[in-house]
C-alpha positions as CSV (number, residue, x, y, z in Angstrom):
1,M,-38.5,78.5,-34.2
2,C,-40.5,75.2,-33.8
3,G,-44.1,75.1,-32.9
4,I,-45.2,73.6,-29.6
5,V,-48.7,72.6,-28.5
6,G,-49.9,70.7,-25.4
7,Y,-53.2,69.9,-23.8
8,L,-54.4,68.5,-20.5
9,G,-58.0,68.4,-19.5
10,S,-61.3,66.5,-20.1
11,K,-61.6,67.1,-23.9
12,E,-60.2,65.0,-26.7
13,A,-56.6,66.2,-27.0
14,Y,-55.8,65.1,-30.5
15,P,-58.1,67.5,-32.4
16,I,-57.1,70.4,-30.2
17,I,-53.4,69.7,-30.7
18,L,-53.8,69.1,-34.5
19,K,-55.6,72.4,-35.0
20,G,-53.0,74.1,-32.9
21,L,-50.2,72.7,-35.0
22,K,-51.9,74.0,-38.1
23,R,-52.0,77.5,-36.6
24,L,-48.3,77.2,-35.6
25,E,-47.1,75.7,-38.9
26,Y,-45.6,79.1,-39.9
27,R,-43.0,78.5,-37.1
28,G,-41.7,75.3,-38.7
29,Y,-42.9,72.8,-41.3
30,D,-40.1,70.4,-41.9
31,S,-41.9,67.7,-39.9
32,A,-44.6,67.3,-37.3
33,G,-45.6,64.9,-34.6
34,I,-48.0,64.2,-31.7
35,A,-47.7,62.1,-28.5
36,L,-50.8,60.9,-26.6
37,I,-51.4,58.8,-23.5
38,N,-54.2,56.2,-23.4
39,G,-52.9,53.5,-21.1
40,K,-49.6,53.7,-23.0
41,L,-47.7,56.4,-24.7
42,N,-48.6,56.6,-28.4
43,L,-46.4,58.4,-30.9
44,Y,-47.3,59.7,-34.4
45,K,-44.8,61.7,-36.4
46,K,-44.0,62.4,-40.0
47,K,-41.7,64.3,-42.3
48,G,-43.3,67.3,-44.0
49,K,-46.3,69.4,-43.2
50,V,-49.0,68.9,-40.6
51,S,-51.2,67.5,-43.4
52,N,-48.8,64.6,-43.8
53,L,-49.0,63.8,-40.1
54,E,-52.8,64.0,-40.2
55,E,-53.0,61.6,-43.2
56,F,-50.5,59.2,-41.5
57,A,-52.4,59.1,-38.2
58,K,-56.0,59.0,-39.6
59,D,-56.5,55.3,-39.0
60,Y,-54.9,55.0,-35.6
61,E,-56.8,55.1,-32.3
62,K,-56.2,58.6,-30.8
63,K,-58.6,58.8,-27.9
64,S,-56.8,60.7,-25.1
65,T,-57.3,63.8,-22.9
66,I,-53.6,64.6,-22.6
67,G,-51.0,65.1,-25.3
68,I,-48.2,67.2,-26.9
69,G,-47.6,68.2,-30.5
70,H,-44.8,69.8,-32.5
71,T,-43.9,71.3,-35.8
72,R,-40.2,71.3,-36.5
73,W,-37.7,73.8,-38.2
74,A,-34.6,71.6,-38.5
75,T,-31.4,72.5,-36.6
76,H,-29.8,69.3,-35.6
77,G,-30.2,66.6,-38.3
78,P,-32.1,66.7,-41.6
79,P,-35.9,66.8,-41.8
80,N,-37.1,63.1,-41.6
81,D,-39.3,60.9,-39.6
82,E,-36.6,60.0,-37.1
83,N,-35.7,63.6,-36.3
84,A,-39.3,64.7,-36.0
85,H,-40.6,65.5,-32.5
86,P,-41.7,64.3,-30.0
87,H,-38.7,62.3,-28.9
88,L,-38.8,59.4,-26.4
89,S,-36.6,58.5,-23.5
90,G,-34.7,55.2,-23.6
91,N,-37.4,53.3,-21.8
92,G,-40.1,54.8,-24.0
93,K,-42.1,56.2,-21.1
94,L,-41.2,59.9,-21.5
95,A,-41.9,62.1,-24.5
96,V,-40.6,65.6,-25.1
97,I,-41.1,68.4,-27.6
98,H,-38.5,71.2,-27.8
99,N,-37.9,74.6,-29.4
100,G,-34.4,75.9,-29.1
101,I,-30.9,74.5,-29.2
102,I,-29.0,72.6,-26.5
103,E,-25.5,73.8,-27.1
104,N,-23.7,71.2,-25.0
105,Y,-25.7,68.3,-26.3
106,D,-22.7,66.6,-27.9
107,S,-20.7,66.3,-24.6
108,L,-23.9,65.2,-22.8
109,K,-24.6,62.6,-25.5
110,K,-21.1,61.1,-25.3
111,E,-21.4,60.7,-21.6
112,L,-24.9,59.1,-21.9
113,I,-23.6,56.7,-24.6
114,K,-20.9,55.6,-22.1
115,R,-23.8,54.9,-19.6
116,G,-25.5,52.6,-22.2
117,H,-28.0,55.0,-23.8
118,K,-28.8,54.5,-27.5
119,F,-30.2,57.2,-29.7
120,Q,-32.6,57.0,-32.6
121,S,-32.2,60.5,-34.0
122,D,-29.6,63.2,-34.8
123,T,-31.2,65.8,-32.5
124,D,-30.1,67.6,-29.4
125,T,-33.7,67.2,-28.1
126,E,-33.4,63.4,-27.8
127,V,-30.3,63.9,-25.7
128,L,-32.2,66.1,-23.3
129,I,-35.0,63.5,-22.6
130,H,-32.4,60.8,-22.1
131,L,-30.6,63.0,-19.7
132,I,-33.8,63.5,-17.7
133,E,-34.5,59.8,-17.7
134,D,-30.9,59.0,-16.6
135,I,-31.1,61.5,-13.7
136,Q,-34.6,60.3,-12.6
137,K,-33.4,56.7,-12.5
138,N,-30.0,57.0,-11.1
139,E,-30.8,59.6,-8.4
140,N,-34.2,58.2,-7.6
141,L,-36.0,61.5,-8.2
142,S,-39.5,62.5,-9.2
143,L,-39.8,63.6,-12.8
144,E,-40.4,67.2,-11.7
145,E,-37.1,67.2,-9.8
146,A,-35.2,65.3,-12.5
147,V,-36.3,68.0,-15.0
148,R,-35.0,70.7,-12.7
149,V,-31.7,69.0,-12.1
150,A,-31.2,68.3,-15.9
151,L,-31.9,71.9,-16.9
152,N,-29.1,73.0,-14.5
153,E,-26.7,70.9,-16.6
154,V,-28.0,72.2,-20.0
155,I,-26.4,75.1,-21.8
156,G,-28.6,76.8,-24.5
157,A,-32.1,77.8,-25.3
158,Y,-35.2,75.7,-24.7
159,A,-39.0,75.6,-24.5
160,I,-40.0,72.1,-23.6
161,V,-43.1,70.1,-22.7
162,I,-42.8,66.6,-21.2
163,L,-45.3,63.8,-21.1
164,D,-45.0,60.8,-18.7
165,Q,-46.7,57.5,-19.4
166,D,-46.7,56.7,-15.7
167,N,-48.4,60.0,-14.8
168,P,-51.1,60.5,-17.4
169,D,-52.6,63.5,-15.6
170,C,-49.5,65.7,-15.6
171,L,-47.5,67.9,-18.1
172,I,-44.2,69.5,-17.2
173,A,-43.1,72.6,-19.2
174,A,-40.0,74.8,-19.0
175,K,-38.4,77.6,-20.9
176,N,-35.2,79.6,-21.3
177,S,-34.8,82.1,-24.2
178,S,-37.6,80.5,-26.2
179,P,-41.2,81.5,-25.9
180,L,-43.8,79.5,-24.0
181,V,-47.3,80.5,-23.0
182,I,-49.8,78.5,-20.8
183,G,-53.5,78.9,-21.2
184,V,-55.6,78.4,-18.1
185,G,-59.2,77.1,-18.8
186,E,-61.9,75.5,-16.7
187,S,-60.1,72.4,-15.2
188,E,-57.8,72.3,-18.3
189,F,-54.5,73.7,-19.5
190,F,-53.1,74.6,-22.9
191,I,-49.5,75.1,-23.8
192,A,-48.1,76.7,-26.9
193,S,-45.2,78.6,-28.5
194,D,-47.5,81.6,-28.9
195,A,-51.1,82.4,-28.2
196,S,-52.6,81.5,-31.6
197,P,-53.6,77.9,-30.7
198,I,-54.9,79.0,-27.3
199,I,-57.2,81.9,-28.1
200,E,-60.1,79.7,-29.2
201,Y,-60.4,78.1,-25.8
202,T,-59.3,80.7,-23.2
203,K,-58.1,84.3,-22.9
204,N,-56.3,83.6,-19.5
205,V,-52.6,83.0,-20.0
206,I,-49.4,82.8,-18.1
207,Y,-46.1,83.6,-19.9
208,L,-43.2,81.7,-18.4
209,D,-40.0,83.6,-17.7
210,D,-36.5,82.2,-18.4
211,E,-35.4,79.3,-16.2
212,Q,-38.9,78.6,-15.0
213,I,-40.7,75.2,-14.8
214,A,-44.4,74.7,-14.8
215,V,-46.1,71.6,-13.4
216,L,-49.6,71.1,-14.7
217,K,-51.8,68.5,-13.0
218,K,-55.4,67.7,-13.8
219,G,-57.7,69.1,-11.1
220,E,-55.0,71.2,-9.4
221,D,-53.7,74.7,-9.7
222,I,-50.6,75.4,-11.7
223,K,-47.3,75.2,-9.9
224,I,-44.3,77.2,-11.1
225,L,-40.8,77.1,-9.8
226,D,-37.4,78.1,-11.1
227,I,-34.4,75.8,-11.7
228,Q,-33.0,76.8,-8.3
229,N,-36.2,75.3,-6.8
230,R,-37.8,78.5,-5.7
231,S,-41.5,78.8,-5.9
232,I,-43.0,81.4,-8.2
233,T,-46.5,82.9,-7.9
234,P,-48.2,82.6,-11.3
235,Y,-49.3,85.9,-13.0
236,I,-52.3,85.4,-15.2
237,Q,-53.1,88.0,-17.8
238,E,-55.7,88.4,-20.5
239,L,-55.0,87.9,-24.2
240,E,-55.8,90.8,-26.5
241,L,-55.7,88.5,-29.6
242,N,-58.9,87.5,-31.3
243,L,-59.6,84.4,-33.3
244,E,-60.7,86.2,-36.5
245,A,-57.3,87.9,-36.7
246,I,-55.5,84.6,-37.3
247,E,-57.8,83.4,-40.1
248,K,-57.3,84.2,-43.8
249,G,-60.5,86.1,-44.1
250,G,-61.2,85.1,-47.7
251,F,-57.7,85.8,-49.0
252,E,-55.7,83.1,-50.8
253,H,-52.7,83.6,-48.6
254,F,-51.9,85.1,-45.2
255,M,-49.3,87.3,-46.9
256,L,-51.8,88.9,-49.2
257,K,-54.2,89.4,-46.4
258,E,-51.5,91.1,-44.4
259,I,-50.4,93.4,-47.3
260,Y,-54.1,94.5,-47.5
261,E,-54.3,95.0,-43.8
262,Q,-51.7,97.7,-43.8
263,P,-54.1,100.7,-43.9
264,T,-55.6,99.3,-40.7
265,S,-52.3,98.3,-39.0
266,I,-50.7,101.7,-39.7
267,R,-53.9,103.5,-38.4
268,N,-53.9,101.3,-35.3
269,S,-50.3,102.0,-34.7
270,M,-51.1,105.7,-34.5
271,L,-54.4,105.3,-32.7
272,G,-54.4,107.0,-29.3
273,R,-50.9,108.4,-30.0
274,L,-51.4,111.0,-32.7
275,N,-53.9,113.8,-32.5
276,P,-53.6,115.6,-35.8
277,K,-56.0,118.4,-34.8
278,N,-53.6,119.8,-32.1
279,G,-50.5,118.1,-33.4
280,K,-49.9,116.3,-30.2
281,I,-48.1,112.9,-30.1
282,V,-48.0,110.8,-27.0
283,L,-45.7,107.8,-26.8
284,G,-45.7,106.5,-23.2
285,G,-42.2,105.0,-23.3
286,I,-40.7,108.3,-24.6
287,E,-42.6,110.4,-22.1
288,E,-41.3,108.2,-19.2
289,F,-37.7,108.4,-20.3
290,E,-37.8,111.9,-21.9
291,S,-34.6,113.2,-20.3
292,K,-32.6,110.0,-21.2
293,F,-33.7,110.4,-24.9
294,L,-33.0,114.1,-25.1
295,N,-29.6,113.8,-23.5
296,A,-28.5,110.6,-25.2
297,D,-25.1,110.5,-26.8
298,R,-26.6,108.2,-29.5
299,I,-29.4,105.8,-30.3
300,I,-28.5,102.3,-31.3
301,F,-31.1,100.2,-33.1
302,V,-30.6,96.4,-32.9
303,A,-32.7,94.2,-35.2
304,C,-32.6,91.4,-37.7
305,G,-34.1,90.9,-41.2
306,T,-37.0,93.2,-42.1
307,S,-36.9,94.9,-38.7
308,W,-33.3,95.8,-39.5
309,H,-34.5,97.6,-42.6
310,S,-37.2,99.5,-40.7
311,A,-34.4,100.5,-38.3
312,L,-32.4,101.9,-41.3
313,V,-35.4,104.0,-42.1
314,G,-35.4,105.1,-38.5
315,E,-31.8,106.2,-38.7
316,Y,-32.7,108.6,-41.5
317,M,-35.8,109.8,-39.7
318,I,-34.3,110.5,-36.3
319,E,-31.0,112.0,-37.5
320,D,-32.9,114.1,-40.0
321,L,-35.5,115.6,-37.6
322,A,-34.2,115.1,-34.1
323,R,-30.5,115.5,-34.8
324,I,-29.5,112.6,-32.5
325,P,-26.7,110.3,-33.8
326,V,-28.1,106.9,-34.7
327,E,-26.4,103.6,-35.4
328,V,-28.1,100.5,-36.8
329,E,-26.7,97.1,-35.9
330,Y,-27.4,93.6,-36.9
331,A,-28.3,92.1,-33.5
332,S,-26.4,88.9,-34.4
333,E,-23.2,90.8,-34.9
334,F,-23.7,93.4,-32.2
335,R,-23.9,90.8,-29.4
336,Y,-20.5,89.2,-30.3
337,R,-18.3,92.1,-31.2
338,N,-17.7,93.6,-27.7
339,P,-19.5,96.9,-28.6
340,I,-18.7,100.2,-26.8
341,I,-21.9,101.1,-24.9
342,S,-22.4,103.7,-22.2
343,E,-25.1,104.8,-19.8
344,K,-25.8,107.7,-22.1
345,D,-26.8,105.4,-25.0
346,I,-30.4,104.3,-25.8
347,V,-30.6,100.9,-27.3
348,I,-33.8,100.2,-29.3
349,A,-34.7,96.6,-30.2
350,I,-37.1,96.1,-33.0
351,S,-38.8,92.7,-33.5
352,Q,-42.2,91.6,-34.8
353,S,-42.5,88.7,-32.5
354,G,-40.6,90.1,-29.6
355,E,-38.8,86.7,-29.3
356,T,-35.9,87.1,-31.8
357,A,-33.1,85.3,-30.0
358,D,-30.2,87.5,-31.3
359,T,-32.1,90.7,-30.6
360,L,-33.0,89.6,-27.1
361,A,-29.3,88.7,-26.4
362,A,-28.2,92.1,-27.8
363,L,-30.6,93.8,-25.4
364,E,-29.3,91.8,-22.4
365,L,-25.7,92.8,-23.3
366,A,-26.7,96.5,-23.6
367,K,-28.5,96.3,-20.3
368,K,-25.5,95.0,-18.5
369,K,-23.5,97.9,-19.8
370,G,-26.0,100.4,-18.3
371,A,-27.8,101.6,-21.5
372,T,-31.5,102.5,-21.4
373,I,-33.4,99.7,-23.2
374,Y,-36.4,100.4,-25.4
375,G,-38.5,97.9,-27.4
376,I,-40.6,98.1,-30.5
377,C,-42.5,94.9,-31.0
378,N,-45.9,93.5,-32.0
379,V,-46.6,90.8,-29.4
380,V,-47.9,91.8,-25.9
381,G,-46.1,89.9,-23.2
382,S,-43.3,88.8,-25.4
383,S,-39.7,88.4,-24.1
384,I,-38.4,91.7,-25.5
385,A,-41.5,93.5,-24.2
386,R,-40.7,92.1,-20.7
387,A,-36.9,92.7,-20.9
388,T,-37.0,96.4,-21.9
389,D,-37.2,99.5,-19.6
390,A,-39.9,101.0,-21.9
391,G,-41.3,100.6,-25.4
392,S,-44.1,100.8,-27.9
393,Y,-46.3,98.1,-29.3
394,T,-47.0,98.3,-33.0
395,H,-50.6,97.0,-32.7
396,A,-50.4,95.5,-36.2
397,G,-52.3,92.4,-35.2
398,P,-51.0,88.9,-35.7
399,E,-48.6,88.4,-38.7
400,I,-48.8,84.8,-39.8
401,G,-47.0,85.0,-43.2
402,V,-43.3,84.3,-42.7
403,A,-42.4,87.2,-45.0
404,S,-43.0,90.4,-42.9
405,T,-45.2,93.0,-44.6
406,K,-47.5,94.9,-42.2
407,A,-44.8,94.6,-39.4
408,F,-42.4,96.7,-41.5
409,T,-44.9,99.6,-42.1
410,A,-46.1,99.5,-38.5
411,Q,-42.6,99.7,-37.1
412,I,-41.8,102.6,-39.4
413,T,-45.0,104.3,-38.2
414,I,-43.9,104.0,-34.6
415,I,-40.4,105.3,-35.4
416,A,-41.9,108.2,-37.3
417,L,-43.9,109.2,-34.2
418,M,-40.8,108.8,-32.1
419,A,-38.7,111.0,-34.4
420,L,-41.3,113.7,-34.5
421,T,-41.7,113.6,-30.7
422,L,-38.0,113.9,-30.1
423,A,-37.6,116.6,-32.7
424,K,-40.3,118.7,-31.2
425,K,-39.0,118.3,-27.6
426,K,-35.4,119.2,-28.8
427,G,-36.6,122.2,-30.8
428,S,-34.9,120.8,-33.9
429,I,-37.9,121.1,-36.1
430,T,-40.0,124.2,-37.0
431,K,-43.6,124.3,-36.0
432,S,-44.8,124.5,-39.6
433,R,-42.6,121.5,-40.7
434,Y,-43.8,119.5,-37.7
435,Q,-47.4,120.2,-38.4
436,E,-47.0,119.4,-42.1
437,I,-45.6,116.0,-41.4
438,V,-48.2,115.2,-38.8
439,S,-51.0,116.1,-41.2
440,Q,-49.5,114.0,-43.9
441,L,-48.9,111.1,-41.5
442,E,-52.6,111.0,-40.8
443,T,-53.4,110.5,-44.5
444,I,-51.0,107.5,-45.0
445,P,-53.7,104.8,-44.5
446,Q,-55.8,106.3,-47.3
447,L,-52.7,106.6,-49.5
448,V,-51.8,103.0,-48.9
449,E,-55.4,102.0,-49.9
450,K,-54.9,103.9,-53.1
451,V,-51.6,102.1,-53.9
452,L,-53.3,98.7,-53.3
453,K,-55.5,99.5,-56.3
454,T,-52.5,99.0,-58.5
455,N,-52.5,95.3,-57.7
456,D,-53.7,94.2,-61.2
457,Q,-51.1,96.3,-62.9
458,I,-48.4,94.8,-60.6
459,K,-49.7,91.3,-61.3
460,Y,-49.3,91.9,-65.1
461,I,-45.7,93.0,-64.6
462,A,-45.0,90.0,-62.3
463,D,-46.1,87.7,-65.1
464,L,-43.5,89.2,-67.4
465,F,-40.6,88.8,-65.0
466,K,-41.5,85.7,-63.0
467,D,-38.8,83.6,-64.8
468,A,-36.0,86.1,-64.2
469,H,-32.9,84.7,-62.4
470,N,-31.8,87.9,-60.8
471,F,-33.3,91.3,-59.8
472,L,-31.6,94.5,-58.7
473,Y,-33.4,97.1,-56.5
474,L,-32.2,100.7,-56.4
475,G,-33.1,103.5,-54.0
476,R,-31.6,106.6,-52.4
477,G,-32.1,108.3,-49.1
478,Y,-35.2,107.2,-47.3
479,N,-35.9,104.7,-50.1
480,F,-32.6,102.9,-49.9
481,P,-33.8,100.7,-47.0
482,V,-37.0,100.1,-49.1
483,A,-34.8,98.8,-51.9
484,L,-33.2,96.4,-49.4
485,E,-36.6,95.3,-48.2
486,G,-38.0,94.8,-51.7
487,A,-35.1,92.6,-52.6
488,L,-35.4,90.6,-49.4
489,K,-39.1,90.0,-50.0
490,L,-38.5,88.7,-53.5
491,K,-35.7,86.3,-52.6
492,E,-37.3,84.8,-49.5
493,I,-40.6,83.9,-51.1
494,S,-39.8,83.4,-54.8
495,Y,-36.2,82.1,-54.5
496,I,-35.0,84.5,-57.1
497,H,-31.7,86.1,-56.3
498,A,-32.1,89.8,-55.6
499,E,-30.0,92.6,-54.3
500,G,-30.8,96.0,-52.9
501,Y,-28.4,98.8,-53.4
502,P,-28.1,102.6,-52.9
503,A,-28.6,103.8,-56.4
504,A,-25.2,105.5,-56.7
505,E,-23.4,102.4,-55.6
506,M,-24.6,100.6,-58.7
507,K,-21.5,102.0,-60.5
508,H,-19.2,100.3,-57.9
509,G,-19.9,96.7,-58.9
510,P,-23.5,95.7,-59.7
511,I,-23.5,97.6,-63.0
512,A,-21.3,94.8,-64.4
513,L,-24.4,92.5,-64.1
514,I,-26.8,94.6,-66.1
515,D,-27.9,93.4,-69.5
516,E,-31.1,92.8,-71.3
517,N,-32.0,89.9,-68.9
518,M,-31.6,91.9,-65.7
519,P,-34.8,93.5,-64.3
520,V,-34.0,96.6,-62.2
521,V,-36.5,98.0,-59.8
522,A,-35.9,101.7,-59.3
523,I,-37.6,103.7,-56.6
524,A,-37.7,107.1,-58.2
525,T,-40.2,109.2,-56.2
526,R,-40.2,112.9,-56.9
527,K,-38.4,114.0,-53.7
528,G,-34.9,114.1,-52.3
529,S,-32.3,112.9,-54.8
530,Y,-34.8,112.4,-57.7
531,Q,-32.5,113.8,-60.4
532,K,-29.7,111.6,-59.2
533,V,-31.9,108.5,-59.4
534,V,-33.0,109.6,-62.9
535,S,-29.3,109.6,-63.9
536,N,-28.9,106.1,-62.5
537,I,-31.8,104.9,-64.5
538,Q,-30.3,106.3,-67.6
539,E,-27.1,104.3,-66.9
540,V,-29.2,101.1,-66.6
541,K,-31.0,101.8,-69.9
542,A,-27.7,102.4,-71.7
543,R,-26.9,98.8,-70.9
544,N,-30.2,97.4,-72.0
545,G,-31.5,96.7,-68.4
546,K,-35.2,96.4,-67.9
547,I,-36.6,99.1,-65.7
548,I,-39.5,98.7,-63.3
549,A,-39.9,102.2,-61.8
550,I,-41.9,103.2,-58.7
551,V,-42.8,106.9,-59.4
552,T,-44.8,109.7,-58.0
553,E,-48.2,110.3,-59.6
554,G,-47.9,112.5,-62.6
555,D,-44.2,111.8,-63.2
556,V,-43.2,112.2,-66.8
557,S,-39.4,111.9,-66.9
558,V,-38.9,108.4,-65.4
559,K,-42.0,107.0,-67.1
560,E,-40.6,107.8,-70.5
561,M,-37.4,105.9,-69.7
562,A,-38.9,103.0,-67.7
563,D,-40.2,99.8,-69.4
564,F,-42.9,99.7,-66.7
565,S,-43.9,102.3,-64.1
566,I,-46.1,102.0,-61.0
567,E,-47.5,105.3,-59.7
568,I,-47.9,106.0,-56.0
569,P,-49.4,109.1,-54.3
570,E,-47.1,112.0,-53.4
571,T,-46.3,112.4,-49.7
572,D,-43.5,113.9,-47.6
573,E,-40.1,112.3,-48.3
574,F,-40.0,111.5,-44.6
575,L,-43.0,109.2,-45.0
576,D,-42.2,107.8,-48.5
577,P,-41.2,104.3,-47.3
578,L,-44.7,103.7,-46.0
579,I,-46.0,104.1,-49.5
580,S,-43.1,103.0,-51.8
581,V,-42.8,99.6,-50.2
582,I,-46.3,98.5,-51.0
583,P,-45.8,97.8,-54.7
584,L,-42.6,95.9,-53.9
585,Q,-44.5,93.6,-51.5
586,L,-47.2,92.9,-54.1
587,L,-44.6,92.3,-56.9
588,S,-42.8,89.7,-54.8
589,Y,-46.1,88.1,-53.8
590,H,-47.4,87.7,-57.3
591,I,-44.1,86.5,-58.7
592,A,-43.8,83.8,-56.0
593,V,-47.4,82.6,-56.6
594,M,-46.8,82.4,-60.3
595,R,-43.7,80.4,-59.7
596,G,-45.7,77.9,-57.6
597,C,-44.0,78.8,-54.3
598,N,-45.6,78.6,-50.9
599,V,-45.6,82.3,-50.0
600,D,-46.8,81.8,-46.5
601,Q,-44.3,79.1,-45.7
602,P,-41.1,79.6,-47.8
603,R,-38.6,76.8,-47.7
604,N,-35.9,76.9,-45.0
605,L,-37.5,79.9,-43.2
606,A,-39.6,80.2,-40.1
607,K,-41.5,83.2,-38.8
608,S,-39.9,83.7,-35.4
609,V,-36.2,83.1,-35.2
610,T,-35.8,82.0,-31.6
611,V,-32.5,80.2,-32.0
612,E,-29.1,81.6,-33.1
């Protein structure tokens, strides 16, 4: 989950790397560091955010045309100066930055200590660079070959970049189960965890595959080999990302910007796929594997976090319309519980980044068992996109805020298109019902724009409840996963404990918590189990709970009972989550800001979870 930046060329490396680290800070912000070569290897690193590093290094000489930088999300050892990357070899001539986890680092470290190595940090990363140094020295190998041999001894995930004081015109990079992209410019190279630090300088990139090593030398073409020493022909592709998309655009926070981008991201996710005039939906991956989908025994979604919640919505959608059995699995559990998977199963991975380690591992497991693998992700060229048999990009644009917002609604949009496509092909939906949903789906971006106009009202409500210690979120049917998502948003950015529940399950435990100090957010739109939710709200009121209700425009019954109500436009129950989640995103955002929390970089969290 750490951020990696490297540069080799003719420009000044420090400002390029520093700007890149700021763009990648959403991937980790426990500490940051930079290593440069100017005659000797100079190292600057500091606990805390990139701004701490910038202040620390401001008076040092930083002139160099080669360097590496890192933002850390702590795994091994606490966040402090010593554990910050880059890490040095014992002789101080090699520096490494690393994203991932070296699982067998402890046994390697014990062996290296026996050989006389001394370590300055608690990290697994420092063990790796000492191992490379040890192999290079004792086996009299070039650095390139020593890296390759060392990586054959390593168990775990890594994306690494190595700097060598004795070879100031060369960078060596390698990856396994952690993302790494190389930008190719005019006689210069850029390396990063994702494309955001690179897009300003070049659109030509190479995505390394697992167990590949890249050797970058000034004035030479890139050289790629695998850890078995086989040469790989580089495949250069063009980035679709643009620089404007990764700036705040006048908003105070990335999260708020991304909430307000949802009309566009939903529209873009439908663009070229939905023709409301003739009701035609075209999803390339579904078309290609139509027979597999229509004859599948079941569909299994694997995902984590917010993507797991969108998968739950997908379960309702696909079973409701297409009548195909659906299971939703936490990828982190699925990969370890020896699941029963057959060749007649479709396994769909959902991930904003396309790099989520547990989800990627779950896919690999399903693939080995013969299932058809489908991906829904947001990042072109990501690991999940490359690992799947087919898939659909969400086209939501970059999501920088750690708390997912537009990714959730974009994923649900894709799944809605998928459910409608399968239902039509299976004949499990009437023509009139199909056309009705298609017509309403086209209007969703405008309806989201309308909901966003309730922002001031939501901000007022947030001010009243910002000091609460607990929240309960209730929903039924399609809105149960929305309740889960609302609770997740609040807890991850405001640090208020929150739980999402099916409304009827409140009586089986959570009702014991309800008193005059407990805010309860009830999603009570006028569809589905509306009357049942009304009954649940009455139960909360009987115990003096404070009700914040999400209701359909024109609602009277719930508004009379609720302490506060937020109206949203009416739409088909099938599409309700795309609308009902918006007030919950805004509520969590405003509460977090009022509590003084860093909404874009909440504590202990990182955007892309590329380690277990």
